[in-house]
N, C-alpha and C positions, 0 to 999 in steps of 0.2 A: 503493499500499499505506499504511494507516494505521500509524504507529509504535504499538508495543505491541500490535497486535492479534493474536489468535490465528495468522492466516496468516503474518505477519511472524515472529512468535516459533518458528513451525514450518520455516522456512527458505524459504518462496516468497519470490522477489525480482522486482524489476521486470523485465519482458520475459519471464518464464515463460509460457508458453502453456498454460492449462489445457484439457487433452483430456476428462479423466472425474474425476468426484466420486462416490467411492463404485463402485459398477457401472454408473453411468449416463454415458453419454457427453454431453459439453457442448459447443456451439458458439457460443452464443449468449449475451447477459446473462439474459436469462429462463431460459434452461436451467439456468442456475448458480443463480439464484434458487429454481427449483423444485428442484434438487437439494438446496439447504440447508434447504428446508422441514421443520420437524417438530424435534423436540427430540433433539440428539446429543450425545455426549461428546467423540465421536472421528469424523474423517473422513478417508478416503484420497483422496488429490489425485494424479492423474498429470497430470504436466507435461512439456511439451519445453522443454528448455533448453540453447540452444546445439546444437541439431540432436541432442541426446540426451535419451533417455526417463528421467524422475527420478520416484519415487513417494515422497510426502512424507506424513507423519500430521499432521494438524492437531488438535489437543487443545483442545476449547472447555470454558472452566470458567465461563462465564457467557453469558447469552443474546444471540445474534448481532445486531449492527446489520445489517440485512438491506439496507441501501442501499449499505453500502460493505464491503468487506474486503479 
């Protein structure tokens, strides 16, 4: 997780398992890249954290660096 990234600022942490971005289920890095495509100001990210489901809203204030999140 990049320090000061939208994901970190929104509460995503190391070892979170991303299951869904928006309405799209993701299981690979390519799935994540496709889900992040396009201009968005906010993303709903569903993760598994320590065996529990957590929903996080990621607010995006600048263009995403698509290679790192």
